[in-house]
PDB file of N, H, CA, C and O in Angstrom:
ATOM      1  N   MET A   1      20.711  33.536 -17.044  1.00  0.00           N
ATOM      2  CA  MET A   1      19.474  32.780 -17.236  1.00  0.00           C
ATOM      3  C   MET A   1      19.823  31.300 -17.219  1.00  0.00           C
ATOM      4  O   MET A   1      19.017  30.515 -16.720  1.00  0.00           O
ATOM      5  N   ALA A   2      20.847  30.915 -17.675  1.00  0.00           N
ATOM      6  H   ALA A   2      21.502  31.553 -18.080  1.00  0.00           H
ATOM      7  CA  ALA A   2      21.299  29.431 -17.732  1.00  0.00           C
ATOM      8  C   ALA A   2      21.527  29.007 -16.265  1.00  0.00           C
ATOM      9  O   ALA A   2      21.204  27.872 -15.913  1.00  0.00           O
ATOM     10  N   GLY A   3      22.060  29.862 -15.422  1.00  0.00           N
ATOM     11  H   GLY A   3      22.322  30.784 -15.707  1.00  0.00           H
ATOM     12  CA  GLY A   3      22.295  29.533 -14.075  1.00  0.00           C
ATOM     13  C   GLY A   3      20.988  29.343 -13.300  1.00  0.00           C
ATOM     14  O   GLY A   3      20.965  28.478 -12.424  1.00  0.00           O
ATOM     15  N   GLU A   4      19.933  30.056 -13.543  1.00  0.00           N
ATOM     16  H   GLU A   4      19.952  30.758 -14.254  1.00  0.00           H
ATOM     17  CA  GLU A   4      18.655  29.877 -12.948  1.00  0.00           C
ATOM     18  C   GLU A   4      18.038  28.612 -13.274  1.00  0.00           C
ATOM     19  O   GLU A   4      17.480  27.943 -12.404  1.00  0.00           O
ATOM     20  N   ALA A   5      18.115  28.220 -14.578  1.00  0.00           N
ATOM     21  H   ALA A   5      18.568  28.764 -15.284  1.00  0.00           H
ATOM     22  CA  ALA A   5      17.502  26.985 -15.012  1.00  0.00           C
ATOM     23  C   ALA A   5      18.293  25.819 -14.441  1.00  0.00           C
ATOM     24  O   ALA A   5      17.680  24.782 -14.187  1.00  0.00           O
ATOM     25  N   GLY A   6      19.510  25.890 -14.233  1.00  0.00           N
ATOM     26  H   GLY A   6      20.008  26.732 -14.439  1.00  0.00           H
ATOM     27  CA  GLY A   6      20.317  24.688 -13.715  1.00  0.00           C
ATOM     28  C   GLY A   6      19.926  24.622 -12.163  1.00  0.00           C
ATOM     29  O   GLY A   6      19.810  23.521 -11.625  1.00  0.00           O
ATOM     30  N   SER A   7      19.734  25.751 -11.482  1.00  0.00           N
ATOM     31  H   SER A   7      19.828  26.646 -11.919  1.00  0.00           H
ATOM     32  CA  SER A   7      19.456  25.724 -10.150  1.00  0.00           C
ATOM     33  C   SER A   7      18.116  25.088  -9.824  1.00  0.00           C
ATOM     34  O   SER A   7      17.990  24.364  -8.837  1.00  0.00           O
ATOM     35  N   GLY A   8      17.103  25.363 -10.665  1.00  0.00           N
ATOM     36  H   GLY A   8      17.206  25.952 -11.467  1.00  0.00           H
ATOM     37  CA  GLY A   8      15.800  24.801 -10.584  1.00  0.00           C
ATOM     38  C   GLY A   8      15.835  23.270 -10.912  1.00  0.00           C
ATOM     39  O   GLY A   8      15.160  22.461 -10.273  1.00  0.00           O
ATOM     40  N   ALA A   9      16.579  22.956 -11.843  1.00  0.00           N
ATOM     41  H   ALA A   9      17.127  23.612 -12.361  1.00  0.00           H
ATOM     42  CA  ALA A   9      16.737  21.559 -12.159  1.00  0.00           C
ATOM     43  C   ALA A   9      17.419  20.750 -11.023  1.00  0.00           C
ATOM     44  O   ALA A   9      16.989  19.637 -10.721  1.00  0.00           O
ATOM     45  N   LEU A  10      18.440  21.286 -10.420  1.00  0.00           N
ATOM     46  H   LEU A  10      18.790  22.190 -10.666  1.00  0.00           H
ATOM     47  CA  LEU A  10      19.033  20.679  -9.297  1.00  0.00           C
ATOM     48  C   LEU A  10      18.119  20.516  -8.156  1.00  0.00           C
ATOM     49  O   LEU A  10      18.099  19.452  -7.536  1.00  0.00           O
ATOM     50  N   ARG A  11      17.311  21.570  -7.821  1.00  0.00           N
ATOM     51  H   ARG A  11      17.327  22.434  -8.325  1.00  0.00           H
ATOM     52  CA  ARG A  11      16.410  21.506  -6.774  1.00  0.00           C
ATOM     53  C   ARG A  11      15.337  20.388  -7.011  1.00  0.00           C
ATOM     54  O   ARG A  11      14.990  19.664  -6.078  1.00  0.00           O
ATOM     55  N   GLU A  12      14.837  20.262  -8.223  1.00  0.00           N
ATOM     56  H   GLU A  12      15.119  20.850  -8.981  1.00  0.00           H
ATOM     57  CA  GLU A  12      13.921  19.266  -8.634  1.00  0.00           C
ATOM     58  C   GLU A  12      14.490  17.852  -8.530  1.00  0.00           C
ATOM     59  O   GLU A  12      13.802  16.923  -8.105  1.00  0.00           O
ATOM     60  N   LEU A  13      15.714  17.708  -8.911  1.00  0.00           N
ATOM     61  H   LEU A  13      16.273  18.463  -9.256  1.00  0.00           H
ATOM     62  CA  LEU A  13      16.416  16.381  -8.806  1.00  0.00           C
ATOM     63  C   LEU A  13      16.636  16.016  -7.299  1.00  0.00           C
ATOM     64  O   LEU A  13      16.499  14.850  -6.928  1.00  0.00           O
ATOM     65  N   ILE A  14      16.979  17.024  -6.428  1.00  0.00           N
ATOM     66  H   ILE A  14      17.090  17.971  -6.729  1.00  0.00           H
ATOM     67  CA  ILE A  14      17.096  16.683  -5.089  1.00  0.00           C
ATOM     68  C   ILE A  14      15.694  16.320  -4.467  1.00  0.00           C
ATOM     69  O   ILE A  14      15.627  15.431  -3.618  1.00  0.00           O
ATOM     70  N   LEU A  15      14.657  16.953  -4.855  1.00  0.00           N
ATOM     71  H   LEU A  15      14.711  17.675  -5.544  1.00  0.00           H
ATOM     72  CA  LEU A  15      13.388  16.645  -4.439  1.00  0.00           C
ATOM     73  C   LEU A  15      12.912  15.235  -4.822  1.00  0.00           C
ATOM     74  O   LEU A  15      12.259  14.554  -4.031  1.00  0.00           O
ATOM     75  N   VAL A  16      13.251  14.813  -6.045  1.00  0.00           N
ATOM     76  H   VAL A  16      13.781  15.366  -6.687  1.00  0.00           H
ATOM     77  CA  VAL A  16      12.853  13.589  -6.597  1.00  0.00           C
ATOM     78  C   VAL A  16      13.636  12.449  -5.779  1.00  0.00           C
ATOM     79  O   VAL A  16      13.073  11.415  -5.419  1.00  0.00           O
ATOM     80  N   VAL A  17      14.889  12.713  -5.536  1.00  0.00           N
ATOM     81  H   VAL A  17      15.346  13.553  -5.828  1.00  0.00           H
ATOM     82  CA  VAL A  17      15.701  11.690  -4.855  1.00  0.00           C
ATOM     83  C   VAL A  17      15.209  11.615  -3.343  1.00  0.00           C
ATOM     84  O   VAL A  17      15.153  10.520  -2.784  1.00  0.00           O
ATOM     85  N   ALA A  18      14.876  12.714  -2.729  1.00  0.00           N
ATOM     86  H   ALA A  18      14.922  13.604  -3.184  1.00  0.00           H
ATOM     87  CA  ALA A  18      14.375  12.713  -1.380  1.00  0.00           C
ATOM     88  C   ALA A  18      13.088  11.902  -1.315  1.00  0.00           C
ATOM     89  O   ALA A  18      12.973  11.036  -0.448  1.00  0.00           O
ATOM     90  N   VAL A  19      12.116  12.138  -2.188  1.00  0.00           N
ATOM     91  H   VAL A  19      12.209  12.842  -2.893  1.00  0.00           H
ATOM     92  CA  VAL A  19      10.836  11.437  -2.205  1.00  0.00           C
ATOM     93  C   VAL A  19      11.125   9.842  -2.468  1.00  0.00           C
ATOM     94  O   VAL A  19      10.530   8.964  -1.843  1.00  0.00           O
ATOM     95  N   ALA A  20      11.968   9.618  -3.325  1.00  0.00           N
ATOM     96  H   ALA A  20      12.452  10.331  -3.833  1.00  0.00           H
ATOM     97  CA  ALA A  20      12.338   8.239  -3.578  1.00  0.00           C
ATOM     98  C   ALA A  20      12.944   7.492  -2.328  1.00  0.00           C
ATOM     99  O   ALA A  20      12.617   6.349  -2.008  1.00  0.00           O
ATOM    100  N   LEU A  21      13.790   8.206  -1.714  1.00  0.00           N
ATOM    101  H   LEU A  21      14.055   9.134  -1.974  1.00  0.00           H
ATOM    102  CA  LEU A  21      14.426   7.625  -0.435  1.00  0.00           C
ATOM    103  C   LEU A  21      13.377   7.435   0.697  1.00  0.00           C
ATOM    104  O   LEU A  21      13.405   6.476   1.468  1.00  0.00           O
ATOM    105  N   ALA A  22      12.430   8.451   0.734  1.00  0.00           N
ATOM    106  H   ALA A  22      12.408   9.230   0.107  1.00  0.00           H
ATOM    107  CA  ALA A  22      11.408   8.294   1.794  1.00  0.00           C
ATOM    108  C   ALA A  22      10.510   7.121   1.455  1.00  0.00           C
ATOM    109  O   ALA A  22      10.116   6.395   2.367  1.00  0.00           O
ATOM    110  N   GLY A  23      10.173   6.901   0.231  1.00  0.00           N
ATOM    111  H   GLY A  23      10.493   7.491  -0.510  1.00  0.00           H
ATOM    112  CA  GLY A  23       9.398   5.705  -0.248  1.00  0.00           C
ATOM    113  C   GLY A  23      10.067   4.386   0.037  1.00  0.00           C
ATOM    114  O   GLY A  23       9.450   3.386   0.406  1.00  0.00           O
ATOM    115  N   LEU A  24      11.409   4.448  -0.163  1.00  0.00           N
ATOM    116  H   LEU A  24      11.910   5.260  -0.463  1.00  0.00           H
ATOM    117  CA  LEU A  24      12.156   3.204   0.013  1.00  0.00           C
ATOM    118  C   LEU A  24      12.127   2.934   1.559  1.00  0.00           C
ATOM    119  O   LEU A  24      11.933   1.783   1.949  1.00  0.00           O
ATOM    120  N   LEU A  25      12.299   3.879   2.380  1.00  0.00           N
ATOM    121  H   LEU A  25      12.457   4.814   2.063  1.00  0.00           H
ATOM    122  CA  LEU A  25      12.351   3.736   3.840  1.00  0.00           C
ATOM    123  C   LEU A  25      10.996   3.212   4.283  1.00  0.00           C
ATOM    124  O   LEU A  25      10.953   2.299   5.108  1.00  0.00           O
ATOM    125  N   LEU A  26       9.940   3.715   3.801  1.00  0.00           N
ATOM    126  H   LEU A  26       9.975   4.456   3.131  1.00  0.00           H
ATOM    127  CA  LEU A  26       8.571   3.222   4.124  1.00  0.00           C
ATOM    128  C   LEU A  26       8.383   1.787   3.780  1.00  0.00           C
ATOM    129  O   LEU A  26       7.872   0.982   4.558  1.00  0.00           O
ATOM    130  N   ALA A  27       8.822   1.491   2.568  1.00  0.00           N
ATOM    131  H   ALA A  27       9.237   2.146   1.936  1.00  0.00           H
ATOM    132  CA  ALA A  27       8.744   0.130   2.040  1.00  0.00           C
ATOM    133  C   ALA A  27       9.516  -0.860   2.929  1.00  0.00           C
ATOM    134  O   ALA A  27       9.020  -1.944   3.236  1.00  0.00           O
ATOM    135  N   MET A  28      10.743  -0.470   3.339  1.00  0.00           N
ATOM    136  H   MET A  28      11.146   0.410   3.089  1.00  0.00           H
ATOM    137  CA  MET A  28      11.559  -1.310   4.181  1.00  0.00           C
ATOM    138  C   MET A  28      10.907  -1.472   5.612  1.00  0.00           C
ATOM    139  O   MET A  28      10.990  -2.554   6.194  1.00  0.00           O
ATOM    140  N   VAL A  29      10.299  -0.459   6.141  1.00  0.00           N
ATOM    141  H   VAL A  29      10.231   0.420   5.668  1.00  0.00           H
ATOM    142  CA  VAL A  29       9.696  -0.563   7.421  1.00  0.00           C
ATOM    143  C   VAL A  29       8.476  -1.513   7.349  1.00  0.00           C
ATOM    144  O   VAL A  29       8.257  -2.307   8.264  1.00  0.00           O
ATOM    145  N   ALA A  30       7.686  -1.426   6.260  1.00  0.00           N
ATOM    146  H   ALA A  30       7.864  -0.781   5.517  1.00  0.00           H
ATOM    147  CA  ALA A  30       6.567  -2.348   6.006  1.00  0.00           C
ATOM    148  C   ALA A  30       6.944  -3.741   5.846  1.00  0.00           C
ATOM    149  O   ALA A  30       6.278  -4.659   6.324  1.00  0.00           O
ATOM    150  N   ALA A  31       8.053  -3.910   5.147  1.00  0.00           N
ATOM    151  H   ALA A  31       8.593  -3.164   4.759  1.00  0.00           H
ATOM    152  CA  ALA A  31       8.572  -5.310   4.879  1.00  0.00           C
ATOM    153  C   ALA A  31       9.158  -6.016   6.098  1.00  0.00           C
ATOM    154  O   ALA A  31       8.912  -7.206   6.298  1.00  0.00           O
ATOM    155  N   PHE A  32       9.941  -5.287   6.927  1.00  0.00           N
ATOM    156  H   PHE A  32      10.140  -4.320   6.764  1.00  0.00           H
ATOM    157  CA  PHE A  32      10.684  -5.982   7.962  1.00  0.00           C
ATOM    158  C   PHE A  32      10.128  -5.588   9.386  1.00  0.00           C
ATOM    159  O   PHE A  32      10.752  -5.958  10.381  1.00  0.00           O
ATOM    160  N   ALA A  33       9.026  -4.884   9.504  1.00  0.00           N
ATOM    161  H   ALA A  33       8.520  -4.583   8.696  1.00  0.00           H
ATOM    162  CA  ALA A  33       8.420  -4.690  10.797  1.00  0.00           C
ATOM    163  C   ALA A  33       7.562  -5.877  11.230  1.00  0.00           C
ATOM    164  O   ALA A  33       6.872  -6.450  10.387  1.00  0.00           O
ATOM    165  N   PRO A  34       7.570  -6.252  12.432  1.00  0.00           N
ATOM    166  CA  PRO A  34       6.735  -7.360  12.961  1.00  0.00           C
ATOM    167  C   PRO A  34       5.247  -6.879  12.945  1.00  0.00           C
ATOM    168  O   PRO A  34       4.937  -5.852  13.549  1.00  0.00           O
ATOM    169  N   TRP A  35       4.370  -7.581  12.291  1.00  0.00           N
ATOM    170  H   TRP A  35       4.621  -8.415  11.801  1.00  0.00           H
ATOM    171  CA  TRP A  35       3.036  -7.201  12.122  1.00  0.00           C
ATOM    172  C   TRP A  35       2.023  -7.715  13.063  1.00  0.00           C
ATOM    173  O   TRP A  35       1.066  -7.056  13.468  1.00  0.00           O
ATOM    174  N   HIS A  36       2.309  -9.005  13.403  1.00  0.00           N
ATOM    175  H   HIS A  36       3.086  -9.541  13.074  1.00  0.00           H
ATOM    176  CA  HIS A  36       1.261  -9.728  14.245  1.00  0.00           C
ATOM    177  C   HIS A  36       1.720  -9.779  15.705  1.00  0.00           C
ATOM    178  O   HIS A  36       2.785 -10.294  16.044  1.00  0.00           O
ATOM    179  N   ALA A  37       0.864  -9.222  16.534  1.00  0.00           N
ATOM    180  H   ALA A  37      -0.001  -8.803  16.259  1.00  0.00           H
ATOM    181  CA  ALA A  37       1.136  -9.190  17.963  1.00  0.00           C
ATOM    182  C   ALA A  37       0.510 -10.471  18.585  1.00  0.00           C
ATOM    183  O   ALA A  37      -0.544 -10.934  18.149  1.00  0.00           O
ATOM    184  N   THR A  38       1.205 -11.037  19.635  1.00  0.00           N
ATOM    185  H   THR A  38       2.061 -10.661  19.989  1.00  0.00           H
ATOM    186  CA  THR A  38       0.754 -12.192  20.380  1.00  0.00           C
ATOM    187  C   THR A  38       0.760 -11.845  21.851  1.00  0.00           C
ATOM    188  O   THR A  38       1.386 -10.849  22.216  1.00  0.00           O
ATOM    189  N   PRO A  39       0.121 -12.579  22.704  1.00  0.00           N
ATOM    190  CA  PRO A  39       0.302 -12.222  24.180  1.00  0.00           C
ATOM    191  C   PRO A  39       1.663 -12.178  24.641  1.00  0.00           C
ATOM    192  O   PRO A  39       1.979 -11.415  25.554  1.00  0.00           O
ATOM    193  N   ALA A  40       2.568 -13.004  24.029  1.00  0.00           N
ATOM    194  H   ALA A  40       2.311 -13.623  23.287  1.00  0.00           H
ATOM    195  CA  ALA A  40       3.902 -13.043  24.469  1.00  0.00           C
ATOM    196  C   ALA A  40       4.778 -12.093  23.805  1.00  0.00           C
ATOM    197  O   ALA A  40       5.989 -12.107  24.025  1.00  0.00           O
ATOM    198  N   GLY A  41       4.201 -11.214  22.953  1.00  0.00           N
ATOM    199  H   GLY A  41       3.217 -11.202  22.775  1.00  0.00           H
ATOM    200  CA  GLY A  41       5.025 -10.206  22.257  1.00  0.00           C
ATOM    201  C   GLY A  41       4.872 -10.346  20.783  1.00  0.00           C
ATOM    202  O   GLY A  41       3.947 -11.029  20.344  1.00  0.00           O
ATOM    203  N   ASN A  42       5.680  -9.772  20.017  1.00  0.00           N
ATOM    204  H   ASN A  42       6.431  -9.217  20.374  1.00  0.00           H
ATOM    205  CA  ASN A  42       5.657  -9.856  18.509  1.00  0.00           C
ATOM    206  C   ASN A  42       6.047 -11.353  18.057  1.00  0.00           C
ATOM    207  O   ASN A  42       6.987 -11.969  18.561  1.00  0.00           O
ATOM    208  N   ALA A  43       5.274 -11.823  17.123  1.00  0.00           N
ATOM    209  H   ALA A  43       4.510 -11.323  16.714  1.00  0.00           H
ATOM    210  CA  ALA A  43       5.599 -13.063  16.529  1.00  0.00           C
ATOM    211  C   ALA A  43       6.787 -12.971  15.569  1.00  0.00           C
ATOM    212  O   ALA A  43       6.927 -11.984  14.847  1.00  0.00           O
ATOM    213  N   PRO A  44       7.629 -13.981  15.561  1.00  0.00           N
ATOM    214  CA  PRO A  44       8.778 -13.964  14.515  1.00  0.00           C
ATOM    215  C   PRO A  44       8.260 -14.205  13.179  1.00  0.00           C
ATOM    216  O   PRO A  44       7.190 -14.787  13.001  1.00  0.00           O
ATOM    217  N   ALA A  45       9.018 -13.758  12.201  1.00  0.00           N
ATOM    218  H   ALA A  45       9.887 -13.285  12.345  1.00  0.00           H
ATOM    219  CA  ALA A  45       8.675 -13.818  10.788  1.00  0.00           C
ATOM    220  C   ALA A  45       8.828 -15.389  10.480  1.00  0.00           C
ATOM    221  O   ALA A  45       9.653 -16.076  11.082  1.00  0.00           O
ATOM    222  N   GLY A  46       8.035 -15.860   9.572  1.00  0.00           N
ATOM    223  H   GLY A  46       7.365 -15.301   9.083  1.00  0.00           H
ATOM    224  CA  GLY A  46       8.053 -17.142   9.044  1.00  0.00           C
ATOM    225  C   GLY A  46       7.626 -17.309   7.713  1.00  0.00           C
ATOM    226  O   GLY A  46       7.144 -16.341   7.126  1.00  0.00           O
ATOM    227  N   LEU A  47       7.738 -18.441   7.132  1.00  0.00           N
ATOM    228  H   LEU A  47       8.130 -19.228   7.610  1.00  0.00           H
ATOM    229  CA  LEU A  47       7.328 -18.730   5.763  1.00  0.00           C
ATOM    230  C   LEU A  47       5.875 -18.972   5.787  1.00  0.00           C
ATOM    231  O   LEU A  47       5.327 -19.488   6.761  1.00  0.00           O
ATOM    232  N   VAL A  48       5.234 -18.599   4.709  1.00  0.00           N
ATOM    233  H   VAL A  48       5.680 -18.180   3.918  1.00  0.00           H
ATOM    234  CA  VAL A  48       3.803 -18.823   4.464  1.00  0.00           C
ATOM    235  C   VAL A  48       3.639 -19.963   3.440  1.00  0.00           C
ATOM    236  O   VAL A  48       4.171 -19.895   2.332  1.00  0.00           O
ATOM    237  N   GLU A  49       2.895 -21.008   3.833  1.00  0.00           N
ATOM    238  H   GLU A  49       2.464 -21.064   4.734  1.00  0.00           H
ATOM    239  CA  GLU A  49       2.710 -22.126   2.845  1.00  0.00           C
ATOM    240  C   GLU A  49       1.423 -21.777   2.067  1.00  0.00           C
ATOM    241  O   GLU A  49       0.404 -21.423   2.659  1.00  0.00           O
ATOM    242  N   LEU A  50       1.499 -21.889   0.689  1.00  0.00           N
ATOM    243  H   LEU A  50       2.328 -22.177   0.208  1.00  0.00           H
ATOM    244  CA  LEU A  50       0.410 -21.632  -0.118  1.00  0.00           C
ATOM    245  C   LEU A  50      -0.112 -22.925  -0.692  1.00  0.00           C
ATOM    246  O   LEU A  50       0.619 -23.607  -1.410  1.00  0.00           O
ATOM    247  N   HIS A  51      -1.370 -23.301  -0.401  1.00  0.00           N
ATOM    248  H   HIS A  51      -1.964 -22.748   0.183  1.00  0.00           H
ATOM    249  CA  HIS A  51      -2.016 -24.409  -0.971  1.00  0.00           C
ATOM    250  C   HIS A  51      -3.575 -24.163  -0.855  1.00  0.00           C
ATOM    251  O   HIS A  51      -4.070 -23.372  -0.052  1.00  0.00           O
ATOM    252  N   SER A  52      -4.244 -24.884  -1.697  1.00  0.00           N
ATOM    253  H   SER A  52      -3.843 -25.527  -2.349  1.00  0.00           H
ATOM    254  CA  SER A  52      -5.625 -24.757  -1.768  1.00  0.00           C
ATOM    255  C   SER A  52      -6.321 -25.430  -0.526  1.00  0.00           C
ATOM    256  O   SER A  52      -5.722 -26.297   0.110  1.00  0.00           O
ATOM    257  N   PRO A  53      -7.556 -25.033  -0.197  1.00  0.00           N
ATOM    258  CA  PRO A  53      -8.144 -25.639   1.029  1.00  0.00           C
ATOM    259  C   PRO A  53      -8.354 -27.128   0.850  1.00  0.00           C
ATOM    260  O   PRO A  53      -8.292 -27.840   1.852  1.00  0.00           O
ATOM    261  N   GLY A  54      -8.605 -27.677  -0.370  1.00  0.00           N
ATOM    262  H   GLY A  54      -8.655 -27.099  -1.184  1.00  0.00           H
ATOM    263  CA  GLY A  54      -8.804 -29.044  -0.606  1.00  0.00           C
ATOM    264  C   GLY A  54      -7.574 -29.880  -0.650  1.00  0.00           C
ATOM    265  O   GLY A  54      -7.665 -31.108  -0.631  1.00  0.00           O
ATOM    266  N   ASP A  55      -6.396 -29.254  -0.710  1.00  0.00           N
ATOM    267  H   ASP A  55      -6.321 -28.257  -0.725  1.00  0.00           H
ATOM    268  CA  ASP A  55      -5.153 -29.879  -0.774  1.00  0.00           C
ATOM    269  C   ASP A  55      -4.767 -30.412   0.546  1.00  0.00           C
ATOM    270  O   ASP A  55      -4.674 -29.585   1.453  1.00  0.00           O
ATOM    271  N   PRO A  56      -4.517 -31.699   0.821  1.00  0.00           N
ATOM    272  CA  PRO A  56      -4.176 -32.213   2.115  1.00  0.00           C
ATOM    273  C   PRO A  56      -2.691 -31.684   2.535  1.00  0.00           C
ATOM    274  O   PRO A  56      -2.304 -31.700   3.704  1.00  0.00           O
ATOM    275  N   GLY A  57      -1.953 -31.242   1.509  1.00  0.00           N
ATOM    276  H   GLY A  57      -2.267 -31.229   0.560  1.00  0.00           H
ATOM    277  CA  GLY A  57      -0.576 -30.779   1.913  1.00  0.00           C
ATOM    278  C   GLY A  57       0.378 -31.942   2.005  1.00  0.00           C
ATOM    279  O   GLY A  57       0.011 -33.072   1.686  1.00  0.00           O
ATOM    280  N   PRO A  58       1.564 -31.693   2.423  1.00  0.00           N
ATOM    281  CA  PRO A  58       2.631 -32.700   2.466  1.00  0.00           C
ATOM    282  C   PRO A  58       2.616 -33.609   3.744  1.00  0.00           C
ATOM    283  O   PRO A  58       3.574 -34.339   3.996  1.00  0.00           O
ATOM    284  N   GLY A  59       1.617 -33.552   4.464  1.00  0.00           N
ATOM    285  H   GLY A  59       0.839 -32.958   4.260  1.00  0.00           H
ATOM    286  CA  GLY A  59       1.536 -34.352   5.708  1.00  0.00           C
ATOM    287  C   GLY A  59       1.283 -35.846   5.414  1.00  0.00           C
ATOM    288  O   GLY A  59       1.269 -36.281   4.263  1.00  0.00           O
ATOM    289  N   PRO A  60       1.087 -36.594   6.480  1.00  0.00           N
ATOM    290  CA  PRO A  60       0.787 -38.014   6.345  1.00  0.00           C
ATOM    291  C   PRO A  60      -0.487 -38.233   5.644  1.00  0.00           C
ATOM    292  O   PRO A  60      -1.393 -37.414   5.795  1.00  0.00           O
ATOM    293  N   ALA A  61      -0.641 -39.266   4.890  1.00  0.00           N
ATOM    294  H   ALA A  61       0.095 -39.932   4.767  1.00  0.00           H
ATOM    295  CA  ALA A  61      -1.736 -39.581   4.128  1.00  0.00           C
ATOM    296  C   ALA A  61      -2.804 -40.444   4.913  1.00  0.00           C
ATOM    297  O   ALA A  61      -3.707 -41.005   4.293  1.00  0.00           O
ATOM    298  N   THR A  62      -2.694 -40.536   6.202  1.00  0.00           N
ATOM    299  H   THR A  62      -1.960 -40.080   6.706  1.00  0.00           H
ATOM    300  CA  THR A  62      -3.711 -41.259   7.006  1.00  0.00           C
ATOM    301  C   THR A  62      -4.957 -40.469   7.208  1.00  0.00           C
ATOM    302  O   THR A  62      -4.897 -39.241   7.271  1.00  0.00           O
ATOM    303  N   ALA A  63      -6.085 -41.116   7.313  1.00  0.00           N
ATOM    304  H   ALA A  63      -6.133 -42.113   7.262  1.00  0.00           H
ATOM    305  CA  ALA A  63      -7.354 -40.463   7.580  1.00  0.00           C
ATOM    306  C   ALA A  63      -7.536 -40.200   8.985  1.00  0.00           C
ATOM    307  O   ALA A  63      -7.046 -40.966   9.814  1.00  0.00           O
ATOM    308  N   HIS A  64      -8.196 -39.186   9.325  1.00  0.00           N
ATOM    309  H   HIS A  64      -8.594 -38.563   8.651  1.00  0.00           H
ATOM    310  CA  HIS A  64      -8.506 -38.843  10.761  1.00  0.00           C
ATOM    311  C   HIS A  64      -9.857 -39.465  11.141  1.00  0.00           C
ATOM    312  O   HIS A  64     -10.892 -39.181  10.540  1.00  0.00           O
ATOM    313  N   VAL A  65      -9.798 -40.316  12.154  1.00  0.00           N
ATOM    314  H   VAL A  65      -8.957 -40.547  12.642  1.00  0.00           H
ATOM    315  CA  VAL A  65     -11.076 -40.937  12.560  1.00  0.00           C
ATOM    316  C   VAL A  65     -11.401 -40.461  13.968  1.00  0.00           C
ATOM    317  O   VAL A  65     -10.569 -40.522  14.874  1.00  0.00           O
ATOM    318  N   GLY A  66     -12.604 -39.994  14.125  1.00  0.00           N
ATOM    319  H   GLY A  66     -13.280 -39.944  13.390  1.00  0.00           H
ATOM    320  CA  GLY A  66     -12.996 -39.534  15.378  1.00  0.00           C
ATOM    321  C   GLY A  66     -14.093 -38.606  15.346  1.00  0.00           C
ATOM    322  O   GLY A  66     -14.529 -38.129  16.394  1.00  0.00           O
TER     323      GLY A  66
END
């Protein structure tokens, strides 16, 4: 009887590890796969700058005339 309980526990542990590895694989695919397609192919990954729409950002402080 103790052997049967150990066998079931081992199967459950293997199932949990397999599901965890599958989830990790999907997360890595989502994180490192190129998402945005361009006419020239997939765009390279780059940094995203976060600022509010009213923030002029770190650019020059000159006003645009025109």
